[in-house]
C-alpha positions as CSV (number, residue, x, y, z in Angstrom):
1,M,73.9,89.6,64.2
2,H,77.0,89.7,62.1
3,I,80.2,88.7,63.9
4,E,83.5,89.8,62.5
5,K,85.8,87.1,61.1
6,N,88.7,87.8,63.6
7,I,86.2,87.4,66.5
8,L,84.7,84.2,64.9
9,D,88.2,82.7,64.5
10,K,88.8,83.1,68.2
11,V,85.4,81.7,69.1
12,N,86.0,78.7,67.0
13,E,89.4,78.1,68.6
14,W,87.6,78.0,72.0
15,L,85.3,75.4,70.7
16,T,88.2,72.9,70.2
17,P,89.0,70.1,72.7
18,T,91.8,72.3,74.2
19,F,89.0,73.9,76.2
20,D,86.8,72.1,78.7
21,R,83.3,71.0,77.8
22,E,81.6,73.5,80.1
23,T,83.4,76.4,78.4
24,Q,82.4,75.1,75.0
25,E,78.7,74.8,76.0
26,K,78.7,78.3,77.4
27,I,80.1,79.7,74.1
28,K,77.5,77.8,72.1
29,D,74.8,79.3,74.3
30,M,76.2,82.8,73.9
31,M,76.2,82.4,70.1
32,T,72.5,82.1,70.0
33,S,71.3,83.9,73.1
34,S,73.9,86.7,73.7
35,P,75.8,87.5,70.4
36,K,76.6,91.0,71.7
37,E,78.1,89.6,74.9
38,L,80.0,87.1,72.7
39,E,81.5,90.0,70.7
40,E,82.5,91.8,73.9
41,S,84.1,88.7,75.3
42,F,86.3,88.0,72.3
43,Y,86.9,91.2,70.4
44,K,90.3,91.7,71.9
45,N,92.8,90.0,74.3
46,L,93.0,91.4,77.8
47,E,95.9,93.8,78.1
48,F,98.3,94.7,80.8
49,G,97.5,98.3,82.0
50,T,98.7,100.6,84.7
51,G,98.1,98.1,87.5
52,G,98.5,94.8,85.7
53,M,95.6,93.0,84.0
54,R,92.0,93.5,85.0
55,G,88.8,92.4,83.4
56,I,85.3,91.0,83.9
57,M,85.3,87.3,84.8
58,G,83.8,85.0,82.2
59,I,84.4,83.1,79.0
60,G,86.6,84.6,76.2
61,T,89.9,86.2,75.4
62,N,88.7,89.6,76.8
63,R,87.7,88.0,80.2
64,I,89.5,86.8,83.3
65,N,89.3,83.0,83.4
66,K,91.3,79.8,83.8
67,Y,92.6,80.0,80.2
68,T,93.6,83.6,80.0
69,L,95.4,83.5,83.4
70,G,96.8,80.1,82.5
71,K,98.3,81.5,79.3
72,N,99.8,84.5,81.3
73,T,101.3,82.1,83.8
74,Q,102.7,79.7,81.2
75,G,104.3,82.7,79.3
76,L,105.7,84.0,82.6
77,S,107.1,80.6,83.4
78,D,108.8,80.4,80.1
79,Y,110.2,83.9,80.5
80,L,111.6,83.2,84.0
81,K,113.4,80.1,82.8
82,K,115.0,82.1,80.0
83,S,115.9,85.0,82.3
84,F,117.4,82.9,85.1
85,P,118.9,79.8,83.5
86,G,120.0,77.1,85.9
87,E,118.4,78.8,89.0
88,N,115.9,77.2,91.2
89,L,113.0,79.4,90.4
90,K,110.6,80.6,93.1
91,V,107.4,82.7,92.9
92,A,105.0,83.9,95.6
93,I,101.2,84.1,95.0
94,A,98.5,86.0,96.9
95,Y,94.9,86.7,96.2
96,D,92.1,89.0,97.5
97,C,88.5,88.7,98.6
98,R,87.0,88.7,95.2
99,H,84.8,85.9,93.8
100,N,87.0,83.1,92.4
101,S,90.2,84.7,93.6
102,D,91.2,81.6,95.7
103,V,90.3,79.3,92.8
104,L,92.2,81.4,90.2
105,G,95.2,81.7,92.7
106,K,95.4,77.9,92.8
107,I,95.2,77.5,89.0
108,V,98.1,80.0,88.7
109,A,100.1,78.0,91.3
110,N,99.3,74.8,89.4
111,V,100.7,76.1,86.2
112,F,103.9,77.4,87.8
113,S,104.4,74.1,89.6
114,A,103.7,72.1,86.4
115,N,106.7,74.1,84.9
116,G,109.0,73.0,87.7
117,I,108.8,76.3,89.6
118,K,108.6,76.4,93.4
119,V,105.4,78.2,94.6
120,F,104.8,80.0,97.9
121,L,101.0,80.3,98.0
122,F,99.2,82.2,100.7
123,S,96.7,79.9,102.4
124,E,94.1,82.6,102.6
125,M,93.5,86.1,101.1
126,R,96.2,88.7,102.0
127,P,96.7,92.4,101.2
128,T,98.6,93.2,98.0
129,P,101.5,95.0,99.8
130,E,102.2,91.9,101.8
131,L,102.7,90.0,98.5
132,S,105.2,92.7,97.4
133,F,107.0,92.3,100.8
134,A,106.9,88.5,100.5
135,V,108.6,88.4,97.1
136,K,111.7,90.0,98.6
137,H,111.4,88.3,102.0
138,L,111.3,84.8,100.4
139,N,113.9,85.7,97.8
140,C,111.5,85.0,94.9
141,H,112.1,85.7,91.3
142,A,108.5,86.9,90.8
143,G,105.2,87.3,92.5
144,I,101.5,87.3,91.4
145,V,98.5,88.8,93.2
146,L,95.0,88.0,92.0
147,T,93.0,91.2,92.5
148,A,91.1,93.9,90.6
149,S,91.7,96.5,93.3
150,H,88.5,98.6,93.6
151,N,86.8,97.6,90.4
152,P,83.2,96.4,90.5
153,P,82.4,92.8,91.8
154,E,82.3,91.2,88.4
155,Y,86.0,92.0,87.9
156,N,89.2,90.2,88.8
157,G,92.8,90.7,87.8
158,Y,96.4,89.6,87.7
159,K,99.4,91.7,88.8
160,V,103.0,90.6,88.2
161,Y,105.9,91.5,90.5
162,W,109.6,91.1,89.8
163,Q,112.5,90.2,92.1
164,D,112.7,93.6,93.7
165,G,109.1,93.4,94.9
166,G,108.0,96.1,92.4
167,Q,105.5,95.5,89.5
168,L,106.7,94.7,86.0
169,V,108.2,97.6,84.1
170,P,110.0,98.0,80.8
171,P,111.6,96.1,79.2
172,Q,110.3,93.0,81.0
173,D,106.7,93.8,80.6
174,A,106.8,94.0,76.8
175,E,109.0,91.0,76.5
176,I,106.7,88.9,78.7
177,I,103.6,90.1,76.8
178,Q,105.3,89.0,73.6
179,V,106.0,85.5,75.0
180,I,102.4,85.3,76.1
181,E,101.0,86.4,72.8
182,N,103.1,83.8,70.9
183,L,101.8,81.0,73.1
184,K,99.0,78.6,72.0
185,Y,96.3,77.8,74.6
186,S,97.2,74.1,74.0
187,E,100.7,74.8,75.4
188,I,99.5,75.6,78.9
189,R,100.5,73.1,81.5
190,F,97.7,72.9,84.0
191,E,98.7,69.6,85.8
192,A,100.1,70.7,89.2
193,N,103.2,69.3,90.9
194,E,101.8,69.6,94.4
195,D,105.3,68.9,95.9
196,L,106.4,72.3,94.6
197,I,103.4,74.2,96.2
198,E,104.1,75.4,99.8
199,Y,101.4,77.2,101.7
200,I,102.5,80.3,103.7
201,D,100.8,82.4,106.3
202,T,101.7,83.3,109.9
203,D,105.5,83.4,109.5
204,V,105.3,85.8,106.6
205,D,102.5,87.7,108.4
206,Q,104.7,88.3,111.4
207,A,107.7,89.4,109.3
208,F,105.4,91.9,107.4
209,I,103.9,93.3,110.7
210,D,107.4,93.7,112.2
211,S,108.7,95.4,109.1
212,T,105.7,97.8,108.9
213,V,106.0,98.9,112.5
214,A,109.8,99.4,112.1
215,N,109.3,101.5,108.9
216,A,106.3,103.5,109.7
217,G,106.7,104.0,113.4
218,F,108.4,107.2,114.8
219,N,108.7,107.1,118.6
220,T,105.3,108.4,119.4
221,P,104.7,108.3,123.2
222,A,102.5,105.5,124.4
223,S,100.1,108.0,126.0
224,A,99.6,109.8,122.7
225,K,98.9,106.5,120.9
226,Q,96.3,105.5,123.5
227,N,94.7,109.0,123.3
228,L,94.1,108.7,119.5
229,K,90.5,107.4,118.7
230,I,90.6,105.7,115.4
231,V,87.7,104.4,113.2
232,Y,88.7,101.9,110.5
233,T,86.9,100.0,107.7
234,S,88.3,97.4,105.4
235,L,85.3,97.9,103.0
236,H,84.9,94.0,103.0
237,G,88.5,93.6,101.8
238,T,91.8,92.1,102.8
239,S,93.2,94.8,105.0
240,I,91.3,93.3,107.9
241,K,94.0,90.7,108.0
242,M,96.8,93.1,108.7
243,V,95.7,96.6,109.8
244,P,94.4,95.6,113.2
245,P,97.5,93.5,114.2
246,V,99.9,96.2,112.9
247,L,98.1,98.9,114.9
248,A,98.0,96.7,118.0
249,K,101.7,95.9,117.8
250,A,102.4,99.6,117.3
251,G,100.5,100.4,120.5
252,Y,97.3,101.9,119.3
253,T,94.5,100.7,121.6
254,D,91.4,102.7,120.6
255,V,90.8,101.2,117.2
256,N,87.1,100.9,116.3
257,I,86.3,98.7,113.3
258,V,83.1,99.2,111.3
259,P,81.4,95.9,112.0
260,E,79.1,95.7,109.0
261,Q,82.1,96.0,106.6
262,A,84.6,93.9,108.5
263,V,83.7,90.6,106.9
264,P,85.4,90.0,103.5
265,N,82.8,89.8,100.8
266,G,83.4,90.0,97.0
267,D,80.0,91.5,96.5
268,F,80.9,94.6,98.6
269,P,77.3,94.7,99.8
270,T,77.3,97.9,101.8
271,V,78.9,100.2,99.2
272,V,78.3,101.3,95.6
273,S,82.0,101.1,94.9
274,P,84.7,99.7,97.4
275,N,86.9,102.6,96.5
276,P,88.1,105.0,99.2
277,E,88.5,107.7,96.5
278,E,84.7,107.8,96.4
279,P,83.3,109.7,99.5
280,E,80.2,107.4,99.6
281,A,82.5,104.5,100.5
282,L,83.3,105.9,103.9
283,T,79.7,106.9,104.9
284,M,79.4,104.2,107.5
285,A,82.9,104.9,108.9
286,L,82.1,108.6,109.2
287,A,78.8,107.9,111.0
288,L,80.7,105.7,113.5
289,A,83.3,108.4,113.9
290,E,80.6,111.0,114.8
291,K,79.0,108.6,117.2
292,L,82.3,107.9,119.0
293,N,83.8,111.4,118.5
294,A,86.8,109.8,116.8
295,D,89.9,111.8,115.7
296,I,90.6,110.1,112.4
297,V,88.9,107.7,109.9
298,F,90.6,105.2,107.6
299,G,89.1,103.1,104.8
300,T,91.0,100.8,102.4
301,D,90.1,99.2,99.0
302,P,89.7,95.4,98.6
303,D,93.4,94.6,98.1
304,S,94.6,97.2,100.7
305,D,96.9,99.3,98.6
306,R,94.7,102.5,98.6
307,L,93.6,104.4,101.7
308,G,91.0,107.1,102.3
309,V,91.5,109.4,105.3
310,A,89.1,111.7,107.1
311,V,90.1,114.1,109.9
312,R,88.4,116.9,111.9
313,D,88.7,120.4,110.6
314,N,88.9,123.6,112.7
315,Q,85.1,123.5,113.3
316,D,85.5,119.9,114.6
317,K,83.7,118.6,111.5
318,M,84.9,115.4,109.8
319,I,86.2,116.0,106.3
320,L,87.7,113.7,103.7
321,L,91.2,114.4,102.6
322,N,92.1,113.8,98.9
323,G,95.0,111.7,97.8
324,N,97.2,114.7,97.1
325,Q,96.6,116.1,100.6
326,T,97.4,112.8,102.4
327,M,100.5,112.4,100.2
328,V,102.0,115.8,101.1
329,I,101.1,115.4,104.8
330,M,102.9,112.1,105.0
331,T,105.8,113.2,102.8
332,H,106.3,116.4,104.8
333,Y,106.3,114.4,108.1
334,L,108.9,111.9,106.8
335,L,111.1,114.7,105.5
336,E,110.9,116.4,108.9
337,Q,111.7,113.2,110.8
338,W,114.7,112.5,108.5
339,R,115.9,116.1,108.9
340,K,115.7,115.9,112.7
341,A,117.6,112.6,112.7
342,G,120.4,114.1,110.6
343,K,119.7,111.6,107.8
344,I,119.4,114.1,104.9
345,K,122.8,114.2,103.2
346,G,121.8,115.3,99.7
347,K,121.5,111.7,98.5
348,E,117.8,111.1,99.2
349,F,114.7,111.3,97.1
350,I,110.9,111.3,97.3
351,G,108.7,109.9,94.5
352,S,105.6,111.3,92.7
353,T,103.8,111.1,89.4
354,I,103.1,113.4,86.5
355,V,99.4,113.8,87.5
356,S,100.0,114.4,91.2
357,T,100.3,117.7,93.0
358,P,103.3,119.9,92.1
359,M,103.5,120.6,95.9
360,M,105.8,117.5,96.1
361,L,108.4,119.5,94.1
362,E,108.2,122.3,96.6
363,L,108.7,120.0,99.5
364,A,111.7,118.3,97.9
365,S,113.3,121.7,97.2
366,A,112.7,122.9,100.8
367,Y,114.4,119.8,102.3
368,N,117.2,119.6,99.8
369,V,116.2,116.2,98.4
370,E,115.3,115.1,94.9
371,C,111.7,114.5,93.7
372,K,111.6,111.9,91.0
373,V,108.4,112.1,89.0
374,G,107.2,109.2,86.8
375,L,104.1,108.0,85.0
376,T,101.0,107.0,87.0
377,G,101.4,103.8,88.9
378,F,103.7,102.8,91.8
379,K,105.7,100.5,89.6
380,W,107.5,103.6,88.4
381,I,108.3,104.8,91.9
382,A,109.6,101.2,92.6
383,K,111.7,101.4,89.4
384,F,113.3,104.6,90.7
385,I,114.5,102.8,93.8
386,K,116.0,100.1,91.6
387,D,117.5,102.5,89.1
388,Y,119.1,104.8,91.6
389,P,120.7,102.5,94.2
390,E,123.0,105.3,95.3
391,L,120.0,107.3,96.5
392,K,117.9,106.5,99.6
393,F,114.1,106.5,99.1
394,I,112.2,108.3,101.9
395,G,108.6,107.9,100.7
396,G,106.3,108.7,97.9
397,G,102.8,108.6,96.5
398,E,100.3,109.5,93.9
399,E,97.0,111.4,93.9
400,S,95.0,108.2,93.6
401,F,95.1,107.6,97.4
402,G,98.3,105.6,97.6
403,F,101.5,106.0,99.5
404,M,104.7,104.0,100.1
405,V,106.8,104.4,103.2
406,G,110.4,103.5,102.6
407,D,111.4,100.6,100.3
408,A,110.4,97.4,102.2
409,V,107.2,97.3,100.2
410,R,107.6,98.3,96.5
411,D,104.0,99.2,95.9
412,K,101.4,101.4,97.4
413,D,100.7,100.2,100.9
414,A,97.6,101.1,102.9
415,V,98.9,99.1,105.9
416,G,102.1,101.1,106.3
417,A,100.4,104.4,105.4
418,I,97.7,104.0,108.0
419,L,100.3,103.5,110.7
420,L,102.2,106.5,109.5
421,M,99.1,108.7,109.5
422,C,98.3,107.5,113.0
423,E,101.8,108.6,114.2
424,I,101.2,112.0,112.6
425,A,97.7,112.4,114.1
426,A,98.7,111.2,117.6
427,Q,101.8,113.5,117.8
428,A,99.8,116.5,116.4
429,K,97.0,115.9,119.0
430,E,99.4,115.6,121.8
431,K,100.9,119.0,121.1
432,G,97.4,120.6,120.8
433,S,97.4,120.6,117.0
434,S,95.7,118.3,114.4
435,V,96.3,116.8,111.0
436,Y,94.2,119.5,109.4
437,K,96.0,122.3,111.2
438,E,99.4,120.8,110.1
439,L,98.1,120.7,106.5
440,Q,97.0,124.4,106.7
441,Q,100.4,125.4,108.0
442,M,102.0,123.6,105.0
443,F,99.9,125.8,102.7
444,V,101.4,128.9,104.3
445,D,105.0,127.5,104.2
446,F,105.0,125.8,100.8
447,G,102.2,127.3,98.8
448,F,98.4,126.7,98.7
449,Y,97.7,123.9,96.2
450,K,94.3,122.6,95.3
451,E,93.6,119.6,93.1
452,H,90.5,118.2,91.5
453,L,89.7,115.1,89.4
454,I,87.0,114.3,86.9
455,S,86.5,110.7,85.7
456,I,84.3,110.1,82.6
457,T,83.2,106.4,82.2
458,K,82.8,105.0,78.7
459,K,82.1,101.2,78.7
460,G,82.6,98.6,76.0
461,I,83.8,98.7,72.4
462,E,82.1,102.0,71.7
463,G,83.3,103.6,74.9
464,A,87.0,102.7,74.1
465,Q,86.6,104.3,70.7
466,Q,85.0,107.5,72.3
467,I,87.9,107.8,74.8
468,K,90.4,107.3,71.9
469,Q,88.7,110.1,69.9
470,M,88.7,112.5,72.9
471,M,92.5,112.2,73.1
472,I,92.8,112.6,69.3
473,D,90.7,115.8,69.4
474,L,92.8,117.2,72.2
475,R,96.0,116.5,70.2
476,E,94.8,117.7,66.9
477,N,93.0,120.8,68.2
478,P,95.4,122.0,71.0
479,V,94.0,124.6,73.4
480,S,96.0,127.9,73.5
481,E,94.1,129.7,76.2
482,I,92.0,128.4,79.2
483,N,90.2,130.6,81.7
484,G,91.9,133.7,80.3
485,Q,95.3,132.2,80.9
486,R,97.7,131.4,78.1
487,V,98.8,127.8,77.7
488,I,102.6,128.1,77.9
489,M,103.6,124.4,77.7
490,V,102.1,121.2,76.4
491,E,103.6,117.9,77.3
492,D,102.6,115.0,75.1
493,Y,103.8,111.7,76.6
494,Q,102.6,109.7,73.7
495,N,104.9,111.6,71.3
496,S,107.5,112.2,74.0
497,T,107.6,116.0,73.4
498,A,107.3,119.1,75.5
499,K,106.4,122.1,73.4
500,N,106.8,125.7,74.7
501,L,104.0,127.6,73.0
502,L,105.6,131.0,73.7
503,S,109.0,130.2,72.1
504,G,107.8,127.4,69.8
505,E,110.7,125.3,71.0
506,T,110.2,121.5,71.5
507,E,112.2,119.3,73.9
508,P,112.1,115.5,74.2
509,L,110.5,113.9,77.3
510,T,112.6,111.2,78.8
511,I,109.7,109.5,80.7
512,P,108.4,106.3,78.9
513,K,105.7,106.8,76.4
514,S,102.1,106.9,77.6
515,D,98.8,108.3,76.4
516,V,98.9,111.4,78.5
517,L,98.6,115.2,77.7
518,I,99.5,117.9,80.2
519,Y,98.7,121.6,79.7
520,Y,100.6,124.2,81.8
521,L,99.1,127.7,82.1
522,E,100.9,131.0,82.8
523,D,99.4,131.3,86.3
524,G,100.8,127.9,87.4
525,S,97.7,125.9,86.8
526,K,98.1,122.4,85.4
527,I,95.6,120.3,83.5
528,C,96.1,116.7,82.6
529,A,94.1,114.3,80.4
530,R,94.7,110.5,80.7
531,P,92.8,107.4,79.8
532,S,92.8,104.9,82.6
533,G,95.0,101.9,82.1
534,T,92.7,99.6,84.1
535,E,89.2,100.9,83.8
536,P,86.9,102.1,81.0
537,K,87.5,105.8,81.9
538,I,89.2,109.0,80.8
539,K,90.5,111.1,83.7
540,F,91.1,114.9,83.8
541,Y,93.3,116.2,86.6
542,F,93.3,119.9,87.6
543,S,95.9,121.6,89.8
544,V,95.8,125.3,90.8
545,N,97.8,127.2,93.3
546,C,98.5,130.5,94.9
547,T,100.8,131.9,97.7
548,I,99.3,133.0,101.0
549,E,100.9,135.0,103.9
550,S,99.1,133.6,106.9
551,L,96.4,131.1,108.0
552,S,93.8,133.8,107.9
553,D,94.2,134.0,104.1
554,I,93.1,130.4,103.6
555,P,89.3,130.9,103.3
556,E,89.5,133.6,100.6
557,A,92.3,131.8,98.7
558,E,90.3,128.5,98.8
559,Q,87.3,130.2,97.4
560,Q,89.3,131.7,94.5
561,L,91.0,128.4,93.7
562,D,87.7,126.5,93.7
563,Q,86.2,129.1,91.4
564,K,89.3,128.8,89.1
565,I,88.8,125.0,88.8
566,K,85.1,125.4,88.1
567,N,85.9,128.0,85.3
568,I,88.4,125.7,83.7
569,I,86.0,122.7,83.8
570,A,83.2,124.8,82.3
571,E,85.5,126.2,79.5
572,M,86.7,122.7,78.6
573,Q,83.0,121.6,78.6
574,L,83.7,118.7,81.0
575,N,80.8,119.4,83.3
């Protein structure tokens, strides 16, 4: 098999004494036995995407390993020294349940310490939101979490947080990437200064638990808490460390954990994918809920930033809520609590993303607060908090099953979100209502919004090219009509333009550049195309809506909106 020169140059570099003998031997073996795998491993450098850097573990520049993470950490160390001259630098490091996460976490700690930087390293795996909290709690300059979120078992990853506890955003991200790119592998300092590595655990845990209960608890009577029957699964991940103690401290006593999924395991043996966005992931939890006649079900992904929620509908059947629904339920509840407490003064905001439900804008308008909308990823919501210190952040989320309650954690946080949903469910049950009924009433009050997501997976070099071509085709052959409705506006975030197709006028978009296209139809429908920043996928998001007068209108309206989504998908040939 012919190997391109640029790939061969990288391979030859990894065969030098800078790299350990085991690495060199594996590369030589791949050259003869697995040339295709060798090409996939070296054809590019791993890149930072929406949620940091994720990749398959293995040998090569396009893999997660000692050297790629070492280079990241060396570059970040150099950048921190340049950014904070003369300061005693501190970083916090956490890792999840994945294979090698603990080993990689220690390697990252070694490199920081070798560069004279104080390291707070969690002694065991911890949820990602606790790392975000710890960065601020310990007054660190940066933080790292080793995780690949809900990706398959062969993946791992590296997420970087800044002083505010939020993930890297412009301009730091590009500047740090440039420093990393300019580094040679021979410049990585792997020799640890153990005196600079301090292991952390229970003290930070307690502070995180106390903060979560203070932020996401809302004076629910003890009787209502005890009357809520909860089923919870960590899907073999890190949330098992924090969700049970948080719920216990908050006063929830009827918490039933799915035993087969309670033990952390990087193979995620009981699920096809450890992603609460996938209905299959909550199969065992739903079965336990039926057995116990539970009120609500929660499932979290391996690093505990996403949550899936199931509740009982009006026929007492357990149904899964989607990310948009959980987001509007929690946001509406927070807004109502702030209003009742007299805390809405016109200087508050909620956060959302360009691919999430427009219902968030309706909620903001109804409660006289701002809704700031950014690109996909909670780093942009965290950036709003930093950029607008004169405004108070109430809460915010995105459609991909994530939510952030207040600003103590600056990333999506399943731990706080689970407690908040328990408060909502317990209070609703006590007054003879339910989470589902509360959502239905919101459809009457604010408009009936229905969303749908399609993810198309395209793996490897060819897959990346196919996804790129799909976006090129959408740009070069723009659609003017979908499902009998004229396209009235096209927003192209790569070109930073919003074009009104009726008037022909074009306006600049102020949101940072990203490979995203959004079509707006004359009936209020919204269609978005976006390649994933962390997975080999292209995603299509659909949002349709209508107004209804009463709860009795919901069945017919839902049927019409479902049909509208099906028609759009069929016309765009995405089924």
